[in-house]
Every structure is written in C-alpha cells, then in structure tokens.
C-alpha positions in Angstrom: 25.1 -1.1 2.3 24.3 2.5 1.2 21.9 1.7 -1.7 19.0 -0.7 -2.0 21.3 -3.1 -3.8 24.9 -3.3 -5.0 25.5 -3.6 -8.8 24.7 -1.7 -11.9 21.9 0.9 -11.9 18.6 -0.4 -13.2 18.1 0.9 -16.7 14.5 1.0 -18.0 14.6 -2.0 -20.2 15.9 -4.2 -17.4 13.2 -2.7 -15.1 10.6 -3.8 -17.7 12.0 -7.3 -17.8 11.8 -7.5 -14.0 8.2 -6.4 -14.1 7.4 -8.9 -16.8 9.0 -11.7 -14.8 6.7 -10.9 -11.8 3.5 -10.6 -13.9 3.5 -6.8 -13.6 3.8 -6.0 -17.4 1.2 -6.1 -20.1 2.7 -6.3 -23.6 0.6 -5.1 -26.5 1.7 -6.5 -29.8 -0.9 -4.9 -32.1 -0.5 -1.5 -33.7 -1.7 1.3 -31.4 -2.0 5.0 -32.3 -0.3 7.6 -30.2 -3.4 9.7 -30.6 -5.5 8.9 -27.5 -5.4 5.1 -28.0 -2.0 4.5 -26.3 -3.2 6.6 -23.4 -6.3 4.4 -23.1 -4.1 1.3 -22.7 -2.2 3.1 -19.9 -5.5 4.0 -18.3 -6.8 0.4 -18.6 -3.9 -0.9 -16.5 -3.4 2.2 -14.3 -2.4 1.2 -10.8 -2.0 -2.5 -11.7 0.5 -3.1 -14.5 3.2 -1.5 -16.6 2.4 -1.4 -20.3 4.8 -2.0 -23.3 3.4 -1.0 -26.7 5.5 -2.9 -29.3 4.1 -1.1 -32.4 3.1 2.5 -31.8 1.6 4.4 -34.7 2.6 8.0 -35.3 0.1 10.8 -35.9 0.8 10.7 -39.6 -0.1 7.0 -39.7 3.4 5.5 -40.0 5.0 3.0 -37.7 7.3 4.4 -35.0 10.9 3.1 -34.8 10.5 3.3 -31.0 8.5 1.2 -28.5 6.4 2.9 -25.9 6.4 2.0 -22.2 4.2 3.5 -19.5 2.9 2.8 -15.9 6.5 1.7 -14.9 6.0 3.0 -11.3 2.2 2.6 -11.3 2.0 0.9 -7.8 3.9 0.8 -4.6 4.4 -2.9 -5.1 6.2 -2.2 -8.4 8.4 0.5 -6.9 9.4 -1.8 -4.0 10.3 -4.5 -6.4 12.3 -2.3 -8.7 14.3 -0.8 -5.8 14.8 -4.2 -4.1 12.9 -3.2 -1.0 10.5 -5.4 1.0 8.2 -2.6 2.1 7.6 1.1 1.9 9.5 1.8 5.1 12.6 0.4 3.4 11.9 2.6 0.4 11.7 5.7 2.6 14.7 4.7 4.7 16.7 4.1 1.5 15.9 7.5 0.1 16.7 9.2 3.5 20.0 7.2 3.6 20.9 8.3 0.0 20.2 12.0 0.9 22.7 11.7 3.7 25.2 9.6 1.7 25.2 10.8 -1.9 27.5 9.2 -4.4 28.8 11.5 -7.2 28.3 10.4 -10.8 31.1 9.3 -13.1 31.6 10.1 -16.8 31.3 7.2 -19.3 30.7 6.5 -22.9 27.0 6.9 -23.9 24.9 4.0 -25.1 22.9 6.4 -27.3 23.8 7.8 -30.7 22.6 10.7 -32.7 19.4 10.2 -34.7 18.8 12.1 -38.0 15.3 13.0 -36.9 13.2 15.6 -35.2 10.4 15.8 -32.6 7.7 14.6 -35.0 9.3 11.2 -35.2 9.0 10.6 -31.5 5.9 8.7 -30.4 4.7 11.5 -28.1 1.3 10.6 -26.7 -1.9 12.6 -26.9 -3.8 11.8 -23.7 -7.0 13.8 -23.4 -9.2 15.8 -25.7 -9.0 18.9 -23.5 -5.3 19.3 -24.1 -3.8 21.4 -26.9 -1.7 18.6 -28.3 0.6 15.7 -27.5 2.7 16.0 -24.3 6.0 14.5 -23.2 5.4 13.5 -19.6 8.4 11.3 -18.5 10.8 14.0 -19.6 13.5 14.7 -17.0 15.5 18.0 -17.5 19.1 17.8 -16.3 21.5 20.8 -16.1 24.5 21.7 -14.1 24.6 24.6 -11.7 27.5 27.1 -11.7 28.8 25.2 -8.6 28.9 22.0 -10.5 25.8 20.4 -8.9 23.4 18.5 -11.1 19.7 19.5 -11.1 17.3 16.8 -12.3 13.5 17.2 -12.3 10.4 16.2 -14.3 8.9 18.8 -16.6 5.9 18.2 -19.0 6.7 19.4 -22.5 4.4 20.4 -25.4 5.9 20.4 -28.9 5.4 23.7 -30.7 7.5 22.9 -33.8 9.9 20.3 -35.2 12.7 21.5 -32.9 10.8 23.5 -30.3 9.2 22.5 -27.0 7.4 24.7 -24.4 7.9 23.3 -20.8 6.3 24.0 -17.5 8.8 25.4 -15.0 7.2 26.0 -11.7 8.0 29.5 -10.5 10.6 29.7 -7.6 12.0 26.2 -8.2 15.5 25.3 -9.3 15.0 25.2 -13.1 12.9 28.4 -13.1 15.6 30.2 -11.0 18.3 29.0 -13.3 16.4 30.2 -16.4 16.0 33.6 -14.7 19.8 33.8 -13.9 20.7 33.0 -17.5 18.2 35.6 -18.8 19.8 38.2 -16.6 23.2 37.3 -18.2 21.5 37.3 -21.7 22.4 33.7 -22.3 20.6 30.4 -23.0 20.6 27.5 -20.5 22.0 24.3 -21.9 20.1 21.2 -20.8 19.7 17.5 -21.5 16.2 15.9 -21.5 16.3 12.2 -20.5 13.4 10.0 -21.5 13.4 6.4 -20.3 15.9 7.0 -17.5 17.3 4.5 -15.1 15.0 3.7 -12.1 17.3 5.4 -9.6 17.3 8.6 -11.7 13.5 8.4 -12.0 13.2 8.4 -8.2 15.9 10.9 -7.5 14.4 13.4 -10.0 11.1 13.3 -8.2 12.6 14.1 -4.7 11.8 17.8 -4.0 15.2 18.5 -2.4 16.2 21.7 -4.2 19.8 22.0 -3.1 20.7 18.3 -3.6 22.8 17.1 -6.4 20.2 14.8 -8.0 22.7 12.6 -9.9 24.6 12.0 -6.6 21.3 11.3 -4.9 20.6 8.7 -7.7 24.0 7.2 -7.0 23.1 7.0 -3.3 19.9 5.2 -4.1 21.7 2.7 -6.4 24.6 2.2 -4.0 27.1 3.1 -6.8 27.8 6.1 -9.1 25.4 6.8 -11.9 27.2 6.9 -15.3 26.7 10.2 -17.2 27.7 11.1 -20.7 28.2 14.6 -22.2 25.9 15.9 -24.9 27.8 16.6 -28.1 25.7 19.7 -29.0 25.5 21.6 -25.7 27.3 21.6 -22.3 25.0 19.2 -20.6 25.0 15.6 -19.4 22.6 12.7 -19.3 22.6 9.1 -18.0 24.7 6.9 -20.3 21.9 4.3 -20.3 18.9 6.6 -21.0 16.8 5.4 -23.8 16.3 8.7 -25.5 18.2 12.0 -24.8 17.3 15.4 -26.2 20.1 17.9 -26.1 19.1 21.6 -26.3 18.9 24.9 -24.7 16.2 26.9 -23.0 16.1 30.2 -24.8 16.6 33.4 -22.9 13.6 35.7 -22.9 11.4 33.4 -25.1 8.0 32.3 -23.9 5.0 30.5 -25.4 1.6 29.4 -24.2 1.7 26.1 -22.2 -1.5 24.2 -21.2 -4.2 23.4 -20.4 -2.9 20.1 -18.9 -4.7 17.5 -16.8 -2.8 17.5 -13.5 -3.3 15.3 -10.4 -5.9 17.8 -9.0 -7.7 18.7 -12.2 -7.1 20.9 -15.3 -4.1 23.2 -15.0 -4.3 26.7 -16.6 -2.6 28.2 -19.6 0.6 30.1 -18.8 3.5 31.7 -20.7 6.4 29.3 -20.2 10.0 28.9 -21.3 10.9 27.5 -24.7 13.5 24.8 -25.4 15.3 24.6 -28.7 16.4 21.1 -29.7 19.9 20.8 -30.9 20.1 17.0 -31.2 18.1 13.8 -30.5 19.9 10.7 -29.4 18.7 7.1 -28.8 19.8 3.7 -27.9 19.4 0.7 -30.3 15.7 -0.4 -30.2 15.0 2.5 -27.9 11.9 2.7 -25.6 10.0 6.0 -25.3 8.6 6.3 -21.8 5.3 8.0 -21.0 3.5 8.8 -17.7 -0.3 9.0 -17.8 -1.3 12.5 -16.6 -3.2 12.2 -13.3 -2.7 8.5 -13.2 -1.3 6.5 -10.3 2.3 6.6 -11.6 2.0 10.4 -11.8 0.7 10.6 -8.2 3.3 8.1 -6.8 6.3 9.7 -8.5 5.2 13.1 -7.1 4.2 12.0 -3.6 6.2 9.0 -2.6 9.6 10.8 -2.6 8.1 13.4 -0.3 7.3 10.8 2.4 10.9 10.4 3.7 11.4 14.1 3.9 8.2 14.5 6.0 9.2 11.5 8.2 12.6 12.9 8.9 11.3 16.3 9.9 8.4 15.0 12.0 10.8 12.6 13.7 12.4 15.7 15.4 9.3 16.1 17.6 7.5 12.7 17.6 8.0 9.0 17.4 6.8 8.3 13.8 5.3 4.9 13.0 4.3 5.5 9.4 3.7 8.2 6.8 1.6 8.0 3.6 0.6 10.7 1.1 -3.1 10.1 0.6 -5.1 9.3 -2.5 -7.6 12.0 -1.4 -4.8 14.5 -1.8 -3.8 12.9 -5.1 -0.5 11.9 -3.5 0.6 15.5 -3.2 -1.4 17.9 -0.9 -2.5 15.7 2.0 -0.5 13.4 4.2 -1.5 10.9 7.0 1.1 10.4 9.8 0.8 7.9 12.6 2.7 8.5 15.8 3.2 7.1 19.3 1.8 10.1 21.1 3.6 11.1 24.3 1.9 14.4 24.9 -1.2 16.2 23.8 0.7 18.9 21.8 2.6 16.4 19.7 0.1 16.0 16.9 0.0 19.8 16.2 3.8 19.9 16.4 4.0 17.0 14.0 1.6 18.8 11.6 3.7 21.9 11.6 6.9 20.0 10.9 5.3 18.2 8.0 4.2 21.5 6.5 7.7 22.8 6.8 9.1 19.7 5.0 6.6 19.9 2.1 5.2 23.3 1.4 2.5 22.1 -1.0 0.7 20.3 1.8 -2.9 21.5 2.3 -3.9 19.1 5.1 -2.0 17.0 7.6 -3.8 14.2 9.4 -2.1 12.9 12.5 -3.4 9.6 13.9 -2.4 7.0 16.6 -0.2 4.1 15.9 -3.1 1.6 15.6 -4.3 3.3 12.4 -3.0 2.1 9.1 -2.2 5.3 7.2 -2.1 3.4 3.9 -5.8 2.6 4.3 -7.6 5.9 3.5 -10.9 4.6 4.7 -9.3 3.8 8.1 -7.7 7.2 8.3 -11.0 9.0 7.5 -12.8 6.9 10.1 -10.2 8.0 12.7 -10.8 11.6 11.7 -14.6 11.3 12.3 -14.2 9.1 15.4 -11.4 10.8 17.2 -11.2 14.5 16.0 -13.5 17.0 17.7 -14.2 19.8 15.1 -14.0 22.9 17.4 -10.7 21.8 19.0 -8.9 19.3 16.7 -9.3 20.9 13.3 -6.6 23.6 13.3 -6.7 26.1 10.4 -3.7 28.2 9.4 -4.8 30.9 7.0 -2.7 33.0 4.6 0.0 30.4 3.8 0.8 29.6 0.2 0.2 26.1 -1.0 0.3 24.1 -4.2 0.0 25.9 -7.6 -2.1 22.8 -8.6 -4.8 23.6 -6.0 -7.5 25.8 -7.5 -10.0 25.6 -4.7 -9.3 29.2 -3.8 -10.5 30.6 -7.2 -13.8 32.5 -7.2 -16.0 33.9 -9.9 -17.2 37.3 -8.8 -19.3 40.1 -10.5 -17.2 43.2 -10.9 -18.2 46.3 -13.0 -20.9 44.3 -14.7 -18.7 41.4 -15.8 -17.6 38.1 -14.3 -14.0 38.0 -13.1 -11.9 35.3 -11.5 -10.1 36.2 -8.3 -7.6 34.1 -6.3 -8.1 34.0 -2.5 -5.2 33.5 -0.1 -4.4 29.8 0.5 -4.1 28.1 3.9 -3.3 24.9 5.7 -5.1 22.6 8.1 -3.8 20.2 10.8 -6.3 17.5 11.9 -5.5 15.9 15.3 -7.2 12.5 14.9 -5.5 10.9 17.9 -7.4 9.5 20.9 -7.9 12.1 23.6 -10.7 10.5 25.6 -11.3 7.0 27.0 -9.3 4.7 24.8 -11.7 1.7 25.4 -14.4 3.6 23.6 -12.5 3.6 20.3 -10.6 0.3 20.6 -11.0 -2.1 17.7 -13.0 -5.3 18.4 -11.1 -8.5 18.6 -12.0 -12.2 18.3 -9.6 -15.1 18.9 -11.1 -16.9 15.9 -10.8 -13.9 13.5 -7.4 -13.0 12.1 -6.7 -9.4 10.9 -6.7 -8.8 7.2 
C-alpha cells in the first residue's frame, strides 16, 4: 500500500469527527468572540485536544455563519490517528514513501460555492495583543508552476482591506521566487488559498520539499489522487473538499507592511511583503474555518514533523538511524535529536552534517546513542551533559545562514551616538552526545522488579 490507508482523502470535518470519537475534540457551544477569546480556548487545550467553536462572534458583534476549528494537529497522537499510523516511525516512513511514489491529482467538481461576501465576514482570529490585527494562520497558498507542478505551502495572512491580504513569503522559497518571476514579466500570480484542507494536503503543504508537486505528494500520503477543482475567477486550483477557498492574485510590484507576528521562536519583525487581491470567496455548506494558534504545539508540529523524514533519509546515507525528533527546545524547527547505532567515531559528525544539508534552518544537531529516547527532551539533555565533552564534542560551524526566525544574532550597538541593531553572521552546531569512554559508566540502572516506563 502506498499511502497510510486506501479510500477517500480525509476532509477536515471527517477528521474532527474521528478526533471526537477518540476523546480528542473539545466542542464549545457558547458564543465566543474572535477577538482574543477564541485564541484563549485554543491555548487552553494546546497540545491536548482539538477545539470546535460552534458559535464564533465576529468583531462587529454579529454571529458568524462559519464554525471555527483549531488544534487539529496539536499532538503527535492526533496526527498518528488521523493518518492511520501506529507510531511516528510509520508517519515518517509514510511521508518518505509518498515522496518517492507521488500520485498526481485529478480534476473534480467542487463541493464549495461562491459566497456573496468579503474578508470581513470570515471569523479570522486575533490571537495576541502585540499583533497589528487578526491573522489567517491555516491558509495554504496553492499555485501551478509553468511546468504544471503544484506548489502548496502555509503562509500567514493579515487582512488590510475588504478584499486585500498581505502575506509572509519567505525570501528564496518557492512562492517568493514565483512572485519575482511574475513581476519580471509584469503580471500577477493567480493563486488559491485553501482554509480547512484535507489532512493529507495539510501534511504535504508543510513538507519543505521545494521541487515536489505538493498535490501529488498529498496523493501519495493518501494512497489515492487528491481531487482538485478550478477557481472560476483565476487560473488556480484548490482541493474539491476544502472548507473555504479564496481565489485571487498576488499583485506584481505591490507591497505592504506585514507583522509583527508571534512565531515559534518569538516575535517576528515587520517587513514589506506581497499583497493578495481577493477575486472570490467560496465555501462548503456549513463550512468550518480552520485556525492554527501561533507558536502553539500545532504550529510547531506542522513545521517540524514533516522535516523529520527528510533528515532521516539523508542521515541514513552515513549511519544506521534509530529515531529522529525535532525538539521542543528548538520549537520543533531549529534543533533535532538523532539516535544512531554508532559504528565509528566519525559517524556522529557525519550524521550532523547530513542533517544540516537536509534542513537548512537547523541551528543545532544532537546525535545520541540508540539507548536514548529522542522524544524525551530531558533524556536527550542528560545525554548531552553526561556523554559530550565540551572541548571535543561541541562542533561549531560559523558563517552558515540559518532560520529567519532565529534572532539570537541581533545586537544593539552604539554607533555615532545612537543605538543601532546589527545582525551577526549565523552558524550551526553539532553535538556528539554518544558514548566514547567506558560504556558501563553511563549504563542505565536495571532492576528485575522494576519495569521501564
């Protein structure tokens, strides 16, 4: 079997039903404001349960025609269940299998219809007081390259009008490059924005494989083709079972301030970013608006979990990999722990270099022995302190660019009588936390009357 299961792709409303059946969904029946209050419910259940708000209240005080769902992928347990996997290794293997066996999408009739409405009628959440306004956070931008390949990726979006959004497009990545190409040709980029996407599209859109057809990857994850429907307003496509679809175009040469925004590693800065003009909003009957809590566990998992199979595949070229886990200390994005069956003393360093080549946002790679549970961060840190000798086993690699979310290299300096902020070159670190001395000195104690766990 190519995908995790055979059968229809799992649309959002079916995913919520599955979560509810397993006690992983909290349903809120009372009226809840989209101004901070809804985000507070997501925070309350962060890492534990999905949340469905039946009666969201818009900023003007009126009831929304949409329900709001959040925390859909807030735990590894929920992701495993939704994908039909028994453990995280199966999840990683399934994504790796889909990367090597993509299934192209097929065109079908949409389940969504045009709404005579604008952005102000969507229950877009305002999360934190330090942000300039409400943000769309589960918004997946889909466009088709000149070669016919579908790009699909998450982009936060700030409404700046009834039919205008400014979105964060990280420089050098696929969407940003496509915008630049269109601007060189003096034309707009047609896109679809899917909110409340099928689970397989949610996962595929988070995989940082730039050259991959993401809709074919989603099909590989599902084990069957994803159904896409064309947008009536622009030359773009969206999943036929998406809850809400915004059809529009990214305007050539137009920029607006975006940010600040609370990212997984702290407050992101204000930048001039591309502007999307909305040409039409479409929704299913009784549509569900999806939100992701910024800096919450779902945010971290959707960023980091799809990176794990890419790291595992690359590191497997030089070592026997036991397990891989993006760490909570690195907010699921800039630090990874890798356990290997070490065959030679140079393998941990080689493994670290391969991990960095697979995921360029990594700041630190920790390599441990097979007896260390990489999903237990305390155990990983204990291995670092117990098995890594600072002068020899902490290997610093200066001058290599890392994540744009990492602001640890910013410095306030006095220049010409005023305070200025400068950005120092970034770098990487590989920590060899494997055993290099007598093994019996670090072995774990055992007792025949005490079971592990």
